[in-house]
MMTF fields as JSON, N, C-alpha, C and O atoms, coordinates in Angstrom:
{
  "mmtfVersion": "1.0.0",
  "mmtfProducer": "UNKNOWN",
  "numBonds": 471,
  "numAtoms": 472,
  "numGroups": 118,
  "numChains": 1,
  "numModels": 1,
  "chainsPerModel": [1],
  "groupsPerChain": [118],
  "chainIdList": ["A"],
  "bondAtomList": [4, 2, 8, 6, 12, 10, 16, 14, 20, 18, 24, 22, 28, 26, 32, 30, 36, 34, 40, 38, 44, 42, 48, 46, 52, 50, 56, 54, 60, 58, 64, 62, 68, 66, 72, 70, 76, 74, 80, 78, 84, 82, 88, 86, 92, 90, 96, 94, 100, 98, 104, 102, 108, 106, 112, 110, 116, 114, 120, 118, 124, 122, 128, 126, 132, 130, 136, 134, 140, 138, 144, 142, 148, 146, 152, 150, 156, 154, 160, 158, 164, 162, 168, 166, 172, 170, 176, 174, 180, 178, 184, 182, 188, 186, 192, 190, 196, 194, 200, 198, 204, 202, 208, 206, 212, 210, 216, 214, 220, 218, 224, 222, 228, 226, 232, 230, 236, 234, 240, 238, 244, 242, 248, 246, 252, 250, 256, 254, 260, 258, 264, 262, 268, 266, 272, 270, 276, 274, 280, 278, 284, 282, 288, 286, 292, 290, 296, 294, 300, 298, 304, 302, 308, 306, 312, 310, 316, 314, 320, 318, 324, 322, 328, 326, 332, 330, 336, 334, 340, 338, 344, 342, 348, 346, 352, 350, 356, 354, 360, 358, 364, 362, 368, 366, 372, 370, 376, 374, 380, 378, 384, 382, 388, 386, 392, 390, 396, 394, 400, 398, 404, 402, 408, 406, 412, 410, 416, 414, 420, 418, 424, 422, 428, 426, 432, 430, 436, 434, 440, 438, 444, 442, 448, 446, 452, 450, 456, 454, 460, 458, 464, 462, 468, 466],
  "bondOrderList": [1, 1, 1, 1, 1, 1, 1, 1, 1, 1, 1, 1, 1, 1, 1, 1, 1, 1, 1, 1, 1, 1, 1, 1, 1, 1, 1, 1, 1, 1, 1, 1, 1, 1, 1, 1, 1, 1, 1, 1, 1, 1, 1, 1, 1, 1, 1, 1, 1, 1, 1, 1, 1, 1, 1, 1, 1, 1, 1, 1, 1, 1, 1, 1, 1, 1, 1, 1, 1, 1, 1, 1, 1, 1, 1, 1, 1, 1, 1, 1, 1, 1, 1, 1, 1, 1, 1, 1, 1, 1, 1, 1, 1, 1, 1, 1, 1, 1, 1, 1, 1, 1, 1, 1, 1, 1, 1, 1, 1, 1, 1, 1, 1, 1, 1, 1, 1],
  "groupList": [{"groupName": "UNK", "atomNameList": ["N", "CA", "C", "O"], "elementList": ["N", "C", "C", "O"], "formalChargeList": [0, 0, 0, 0], "bondAtomList": [1, 0, 2, 1, 3, 2], "bondOrderList": [1, 1, 2], "singleLetterCode": "X", "chemCompType": "L-PEPTIDE LINKING"}],
  "groupTypeList": [0, 0, 0, 0, 0, 0, 0, 0, 0, 0, 0, 0, 0, 0, 0, 0, 0, 0, 0, 0, 0, 0, 0, 0, 0, 0, 0, 0, 0, 0, 0, 0, 0, 0, 0, 0, 0, 0, 0, 0, 0, 0, 0, 0, 0, 0, 0, 0, 0, 0, 0, 0, 0, 0, 0, 0, 0, 0, 0, 0, 0, 0, 0, 0, 0, 0, 0, 0, 0, 0, 0, 0, 0, 0, 0, 0, 0, 0, 0, 0, 0, 0, 0, 0, 0, 0, 0, 0, 0, 0, 0, 0, 0, 0, 0, 0, 0, 0, 0, 0, 0, 0, 0, 0, 0, 0, 0, 0, 0, 0, 0, 0, 0, 0, 0, 0, 0, 0],
  "groupIdList": [1, 2, 3, 4, 5, 6, 7, 8, 9, 10, 11, 12, 13, 14, 15, 16, 17, 18, 19, 20, 21, 22, 23, 24, 25, 26, 27, 28, 29, 30, 31, 32, 33, 34, 35, 36, 37, 38, 39, 40, 41, 42, 43, 44, 45, 46, 47, 48, 49, 50, 51, 52, 53, 54, 55, 56, 57, 58, 59, 60, 61, 62, 63, 64, 65, 66, 67, 68, 69, 70, 71, 72, 73, 74, 75, 76, 77, 78, 79, 80, 81, 82, 83, 84, 85, 86, 87, 88, 89, 90, 91, 92, 93, 94, 95, 96, 97, 98, 99, 100, 101, 102, 103, 104, 105, 106, 107, 108, 109, 110, 111, 112, 113, 114, 115, 116, 117, 118],
  "secStructList": [7, 7, 7, 7, 7, 7, 7, 7, 2, 2, 2, 2, 2, 2, 2, 2, 2, 2, 2, 2, 2, 6, 7, 1, 7, 7, 7, 1, 3, 3, 3, 3, 3, 3, 3, 7, 7, 1, 1, 1, 7, 7, 2, 2, 2, 2, 6, 6, 7, 7, 3, 3, 3, 3, 3, 3, 3, 3, 3, 3, 6, 6, 3, 3, 3, 3, 3, 3, 3, 7, 2, 2, 2, 2, 2, 2, 2, 2, 2, 2, 2, 2, 2, 2, 2, 2, 2, 2, 2, 2, 2, 2, 2, 2, 2, 2, 6, 2, 2, 2, 2, 2, 2, 2, 2, 2, 2, 2, 2, 1, 7, 7, 7, 7, 7, 7, 7, 7],
  "xCoordList": [-32.542, -31.493, -31.593, -31.925, -31.112, -31.02, -29.852, -28.841, -29.816, -28.659, -27.515, -27.579, -26.583, -25.566, -24.777, -23.697, -24.905, -24.527, -23.645, -22.701, -23.355, -22.767, -21.251, -21.18, -20.24, -18.917, -18.597, -19.407, -17.75, -17.533, -16.825, -15.623, -17.554, -16.849, -15.072, -14.074, -15.225, -14.093, -12.727, -11.525, -13.435, -12.531, -11.952, -10.786, -12.959, -12.657, -11.533, -10.525, -11.699, -10.443, -9.282, -8.337, -9.378, -8.099, -7.398, -6.242, -8.086, -7.419, -7.039, -5.928, -7.425, -7.46, -6.144, -5.158, -6.461, -4.924, -3.562, -2.414, -3.982, -2.773, -2.341, -1.248, -3.204, -2.492, -2.194, -2.011, -2.219, -1.16, 0.076, 1.032, 0.145, 1.492, 2.152, 3.303, 1.814, 2.336, 2.449, 2.751, 2.23, 1.772, 3.514, 4.159, 3.978, 3.42, 3.483, 4.583, 2.484, 2.187, 2.341, 1.931, 3.208, 3.379, 3.616, 4.264, 3.104, 2.802, 3.631, 3.333, 4.719, 5.734, 7.328, 7.605, 7.921, 9.478, 10.702, 10.677, 11.281, 12.517, 14.0, 14.286, 14.81, 15.84, 16.75, 16.495, 17.975, 18.91, 19.598, 19.662, 20.093, 20.178, 21.504, 21.762, 22.311, 23.457, 23.477, 23.126, 23.975, 23.781, 24.505, 25.06, 24.499, 25.734, 25.153, 24.025, 25.648, 25.03, 25.125, 25.643, 24.577, 24.44, 25.826, 26.001, 26.465, 27.413, 28.289, 27.881, 28.991, 30.009, 31.256, 31.995, 31.732, 33.006, 33.05, 34.062, 32.165, 32.372, 33.716, 34.101, 34.423, 35.501, 35.272, 35.864, 33.817, 33.63, 32.965, 32.929, 32.318, 31.867, 32.678, 32.372, 34.041, 34.39, 35.101, 35.682, 35.235, 36.325, 35.307, 35.759, 33.963, 33.141, 32.071, 31.419, 32.237, 31.798, 30.544, 30.568, 29.342, 28.234, 27.643, 28.151, 27.025, 26.473, 25.496, 24.907, 25.177, 24.085, 22.797, 23.017, 21.482, 20.371, 19.352, 19.263, 18.375, 17.06, 16.026, 15.724, 15.33, 13.711, 13.092, 13.394, 11.953, 10.2, 9.626, 9.209, 9.543, 8.474, 6.959, 6.876, 5.9, 4.697, 4.014, 4.588, 2.622, 1.958, 0.38, -0.253, 0.109, -0.747, -1.718, -1.295, -2.837, -3.703, -3.539, -3.594, -3.251, -2.699, -1.331, -0.997, -0.864, 0.686, 1.628, 1.262, 3.235, 4.081, 4.992, 5.256, 5.347, 5.467, 7.087, 7.137, 7.849, 9.161, 9.44, 9.225, 9.851, 10.123, 12.013, 12.781, 12.201, 13.447, 13.421, 12.792, 13.906, 14.015, 15.304, 16.167, 15.243, 16.214, 16.731, 15.989, 18.502, 18.922, 18.202, 17.687, 18.355, 17.88, 16.271, 16.022, 15.648, 13.955, 14.273, 13.518, 15.04, 15.146, 14.65, 13.859, 15.641, 15.208, 13.689, 13.1, 13.151, 11.632, 11.104, 9.919, 11.492, 10.124, 10.328, 9.333, 11.422, 11.704, 10.741, 9.994, 10.725, 9.517, 8.692, 8.122, 8.159, 6.49, 6.157, 5.044, 7.419, 6.965, 6.777, 6.268, 7.214, 7.008, 5.852, 5.327, 5.16, 4.327, 2.872, 1.759, 3.72, 2.149, 2.338, 1.233, 3.201, 3.127, 2.384, 1.847, 2.374, 1.638, 0.264, -0.563, -0.265, -1.334, -1.914, -2.883, -1.489, -1.634, -2.141, -3.337, -1.449, -1.396, -3.047, -3.765, -3.294, -4.075, -5.313, -6.291, -5.572, -6.303, -7.199, -8.351, -5.973, -6.178, -6.787, -7.866, -6.345, -6.946, -8.267, -9.049, -8.637, -10.031, -11.016, -11.498, -11.101, -11.865, -12.674, -13.877, -11.495, -12.219, -12.608, -13.105, -12.294, -12.597, -14.265, -15.14, -14.476, -15.984, -16.885, -18.053, -16.358, -17.204, -17.327, -18.39, -16.684, -16.689, -17.708, -18.832, -17.594, -18.311, -19.83, -20.801, -19.826, -20.931, -22.257, -23.419, -21.323, -21.431, -22.068, -23.104, -21.302, -21.474, -22.816, -23.363, -23.064, -23.939, -25.49, -26.563, -25.198, -26.431, -26.585, -27.729, -25.603, -26.015, -26.502, -27.157, -26.213, -27.231, -28.602, -29.603, -28.668, -30.36, -31.051, -32.274, -30.491, -31.321, -32.001, -31.278, -33.302, -33.602, -32.984, -32.111, -33.261, -32.5, -33.573, -34.792, -33.027, -33.588, -34.507, -33.639, -35.577, -36.282, -35.657, -35.101, -35.897, -34.981, -36.523, -37.657, -35.893, -37.164, -37.255, -36.471, -38.513, -39.147, -39.044, -40.045, -38.156, -38.494, -39.43, -39.766],
  "yCoordList": [5.261, 4.5, 3.055, 2.623, 2.263, 1.036, 0.307, 1.002, -0.502, -1.182, -1.963, -3.093, -1.139, -1.606, -3.232, -3.298, -3.997, -5.137, -5.545, -4.755, -6.902, -7.53, -7.317, -7.023, -7.676, -7.335, -8.568, -9.494, -8.599, -9.997, -10.877, -10.659, -12.3, -13.023, -13.258, -13.31, -13.355, -13.848, -12.539, -12.631, -11.583, -9.94, -10.007, -9.733, -10.441, -10.208, -11.778, -11.691, -12.677, -14.141, -13.76, -14.533, -12.531, -12.217, -11.538, -11.873, -10.308, -9.659, -10.264, -9.822, -11.248, -11.785, -12.575, -12.75, -13.176, -14.203, -13.25, -13.696, -11.617, -10.704, -10.474, -10.289, -10.546, -10.093, -11.185, -11.15, -12.253, -13.489, -13.713, -14.213, -13.263, -13.095, -12.332, -12.377, -11.452, -10.346, -10.055, -8.923, -10.99, -10.973, -11.189, -12.23, -9.947, -9.518, -7.803, -7.27, -7.154, -5.66, -4.882, -5.129, -3.795, -2.827, -1.462, -1.499, 0.002, 1.032, 2.068, 2.179, 2.846, 3.432, 3.9, 4.091, 3.998, 4.033, 3.393, 3.378, 3.118, 2.351, 3.179, 3.242, 3.738, 4.586, 3.999, 3.658, 3.749, 3.779, 5.036, 5.994, 5.185, 6.184, 5.7, 4.498, 6.653, 6.415, 7.338, 8.518, 6.601, 7.128, 6.603, 5.505, 7.411, 7.144, 5.792, 5.432, 5.202, 4.194, 4.475, 5.5, 3.472, 4.246, 3.952, 4.455, 3.092, 2.593, 3.555, 4.608, 3.675, 5.166, 4.969, 5.949, 3.729, 4.021, 3.532, 2.997, 3.655, 3.389, 3.841, 5.009, 2.661, 3.162, 4.263, 5.303, 3.389, 3.911, 5.23, 6.023, 4.898, 6.44, 7.857, 8.978, 7.359, 8.427, 8.652, 9.736, 8.122, 8.481, 9.244, 9.602, 9.47, 10.022, 9.239, 9.871, 7.686, 6.914, 6.525, 6.158, 6.699, 6.459, 4.597, 4.084, 4.306, 2.825, 2.928, 4.001, 1.734, 1.914, 1.417, 0.634, 1.801, 1.709, 1.892, 2.993, 0.774, 1.286, 1.431, 0.687, 2.675, 3.147, 3.08, 3.464, 2.376, 2.7, 3.499, 3.594, 4.406, 5.72, 5.111, 4.107, 5.845, 5.237, 6.633, 7.609, 6.469, 7.482, 6.565, 5.834, 6.978, 6.381, 7.306, 8.432, 7.108, 8.39, 9.805, 10.464, 10.245, 11.374, 12.106, 13.257, 10.898, 11.393, 10.784, 9.614, 10.936, 10.465, 9.595, 10.085, 8.425, 7.694, 6.909, 6.727, 6.703, 5.886, 4.325, 4.368, 3.17, 2.319, 1.938, 2.287, 1.273, 0.914, -0.62, -1.493, -0.925, -2.337, -3.029, -2.617, -4.291, -4.926, -5.252, -5.378, -5.343, -5.286, -6.861, -6.906, -7.829, -9.171, -8.778, -9.476, -8.1, -7.845, -6.784, -6.77, -6.099, -4.607, -5.141, -4.746, -6.18, -6.742, -7.231, -6.88, -7.82, -8.265, -7.527, -7.689, -6.016, -4.862, -4.577, -4.649, -4.278, -3.371, -3.828, -3.032, -4.909, -5.986, -5.518, -4.711, -5.683, -5.782, -4.071, -3.709, -3.18, -1.736, -1.534, -0.613, -2.397, -2.361, -2.772, -2.206, -4.234, -4.822, -3.848, -3.726, -3.229, -1.855, -1.007, -0.706, -0.582, 0.096, -0.548, 0.315, -1.542, -2.638, -2.559, -2.523, -2.522, -2.293, -1.478, -1.53, -0.281, 1.301, 1.283, 1.552, 1.012, 1.221, 0.302, 0.767, -0.865, -1.68, -1.233, -1.573, -0.626, 0.181, 1.681, 1.946, 2.316, 3.234, 2.768, 3.297, 1.719, 1.312, 0.948, 1.334, 0.161, -0.379, 1.376, 1.696, 1.975, 2.993, 3.246, 3.201, 3.517, 3.765, 3.067, 3.478, 1.666, 0.282, 0.313, 0.28, 0.386, 0.281, 1.279, 1.014, 2.588, 3.498, 3.196, 3.631, 2.744, 2.489, 1.119, 1.279, 0.059, -1.159, -0.696, -1.086, 0.332, 0.596, 1.198, 0.84, 2.287, 2.938, 1.97, 2.172, 0.895, 0.061, -1.15, -1.611, -1.431, -1.951, -1.302, -1.889, 0.21, 1.101, 1.547, 1.698, 1.715, 1.822, 0.44, 0.582, -0.859, -1.755, -2.011, -2.199, -2.023, -1.579, -0.41, -0.304, 0.302, 1.481, 1.161, 1.02, 1.119, 1.082, 1.901, 2.656, 1.939, 2.41, 4.146, 4.153, 4.966, 6.404, 6.457, 6.083, 6.625, 6.831, 8.265, 9.235, 8.085, 9.371, 10.13, 9.717, 11.39, 12.144, 12.481, 12.969, 12.02, 12.772, 13.945, 14.507, 15.023, 16.357, 16.435, 17.532],
  "zCoordList": [-6.115, -7.467, -6.968, -5.864, -8.381, -7.866, -7.032, -6.926, -6.64, -5.914, -6.775, -7.26, -6.812, -7.16, -7.703, -7.117, -8.247, -8.835, -8.257, -8.283, -7.425, -6.035, -7.348, -8.542, -6.23, -6.593, -7.73, -7.753, -8.422, -9.678, -8.998, -8.845, -8.335, -7.816, -8.268, -7.549, -9.645, -10.483, -10.461, -10.714, -10.113, -9.663, -8.397, -8.116, -7.546, -6.011, -5.991, -5.29, -6.509, -6.078, -7.128, -7.288, -7.849, -8.444, -7.573, -7.315, -6.896, -6.189, -5.208, -4.916, -4.344, -3.002, -3.367, -2.652, -5.159, -5.055, -5.262, -5.237, -5.505, -5.809, -3.904, -3.37, -3.534, -2.058, -0.989, 0.228, -2.007, -1.028, -1.712, -1.119, -3.34, -3.668, -3.383, -3.817, -2.669, -2.464, -1.008, -0.63, -0.207, 1.435, 1.906, 1.78, 2.438, 3.5, 3.308, 3.16, 3.319, 2.83, 4.486, 5.621, 3.8, 4.841, 4.176, 3.13, 4.71, 4.38, 5.319, 6.508, 4.714, 5.391, 4.986, 3.802, 5.606, 4.603, 5.881, 7.111, 5.287, 5.98, 5.507, 4.312, 6.461, 6.398, 7.061, 8.216, 6.519, 7.096, 7.689, 6.918, 8.862, 9.718, 10.516, 10.587, 11.096, 11.838, 12.985, 12.963, 14.096, 15.601, 16.73, 16.709, 17.744, 18.667, 19.549, 19.212, 20.374, 20.578, 22.147, 22.59, 22.945, 24.462, 25.789, 26.899, 25.135, 25.965, 26.322, 25.834, 26.748, 27.701, 27.412, 27.317, 27.223, 26.104, 24.823, 24.372, 24.28, 23.046, 22.27, 22.223, 21.621, 20.661, 19.531, 19.241, 18.853, 17.643, 17.165, 16.224, 18.754, 19.093, 19.329, 18.924, 20.274, 20.729, 19.3, 19.337, 18.264, 17.37, 16.295, 15.207, 16.632, 16.127, 14.634, 13.803, 14.748, 13.92, 14.801, 15.976, 13.908, 14.793, 13.908, 12.911, 14.359, 14.301, 13.276, 13.142, 12.353, 11.496, 12.32, 13.244, 12.067, 12.484, 11.541, 10.998, 11.185, 10.382, 11.2, 12.133, 10.742, 11.326, 10.089, 8.959, 10.682, 9.828, 10.337, 11.491, 9.13, 9.743, 9.18, 8.472, 9.596, 9.259, 9.718, 10.202, 9.434, 10.513, 10.815, 10.053, 12.256, 12.851, 13.271, 13.532, 13.387, 13.641, 13.859, 14.898, 12.255, 11.637, 12.595, 12.875, 12.85, 13.563, 13.191, 13.085, 12.767, 12.17, 13.371, 14.469, 13.004, 14.604, 13.538, 12.321, 14.273, 14.122, 15.043, 16.255, 14.5, 15.044, 14.828, 13.932, 15.813, 15.371, 14.549, 15.148, 13.532, 13.121, 12.703, 11.927, 13.458, 13.874, 12.144, 11.171, 12.195, 10.974, 10.157, 9.039, 10.971, 10.329, 9.445, 8.462, 9.687, 9.567, 8.511, 7.538, 8.54, 7.461, 5.585, 4.728, 5.722, 3.972, 3.863, 2.842, 4.577, 4.686, 4.915, 4.623, 5.658, 5.715, 4.27, 3.549, 3.767, 2.642, 1.666, 1.097, 1.473, 0.259, 0.704, -0.032, 2.001, 2.517, 1.883, 1.501, 1.893, 2.053, 0.195, -0.443, -0.114, -1.958, -2.485, -3.443, -1.639, -1.812, -1.569, -2.081, -0.382, 0.056, -1.186, -1.638, -1.802, -2.666, -4.262, -4.956, -4.628, -5.494, -4.797, -5.708, -3.791, -3.34, -3.53, -4.287, -2.833, -3.339, -4.754, -4.873, -5.874, -7.0, -7.607, -8.493, -6.958, -7.363, -6.746, -7.412, -5.763, -5.55, -6.296, -6.639, -6.27, -7.439, -8.407, -8.677, -9.185, -10.216, -10.181, -11.05, -9.157, -8.935, -9.099, -10.186, -8.274, -8.096, -9.73, -9.986, -10.659, -11.941, -12.977, -14.026, -12.548, -12.912, -12.6, -13.465, -11.105, -10.998, -11.359, -11.643, -11.37, -11.949, -13.892, -14.337, -14.635, -15.998, -15.573, -16.049, -14.934, -15.207, -14.979, -15.627, -13.79, -13.581, -14.941, -15.134, -15.688, -16.691, -17.669, -18.301, -17.702, -19.012, -19.146, -20.148, -17.54, -17.05, -17.041, -17.178, -16.817, -16.776, -18.48, -18.91, -19.257, -20.605, -21.368, -22.4, -20.91, -21.565, -20.867, -21.558, -19.328, -18.803, -19.676, -19.576, -20.358, -20.491, -22.271, -23.258, -22.273, -23.487, -24.487, -24.059, -25.897, -26.651, -26.652, -26.483, -26.8, -26.711, -27.914, -28.702, -28.689, -29.685, -30.593, -30.078, -31.861, -32.468, -32.866, -33.113, -32.776, -32.945, -34.497, -35.311, -34.544, -36.132, -36.532, -36.089, -37.379, -37.848, -38.828, -39.274]
}
């Protein structure tokens, strides 16, 4: 089997420029939850009101993990998750493109088959 053609540097530059435009990237889920606090005499918790908090849920080494997110970081993390979804879509698109480019290159390299005479 022949070695495949190296990655087109123009495609690579465009891909990397897209990543730079969509930075930061994250994969996971951001959820707003309402939880009681740890203060022993919290009036809001005594009334049954819970405090809003943000949780970032993600997978690490096959296990689901959660981290609390400071309120001021939530909008940036939400954007990073959207950017991560963009990145996943780009990766899903690149696989079939690589195969199609290989097929086009292979068909150009092959000499045309002679037609058999009846």
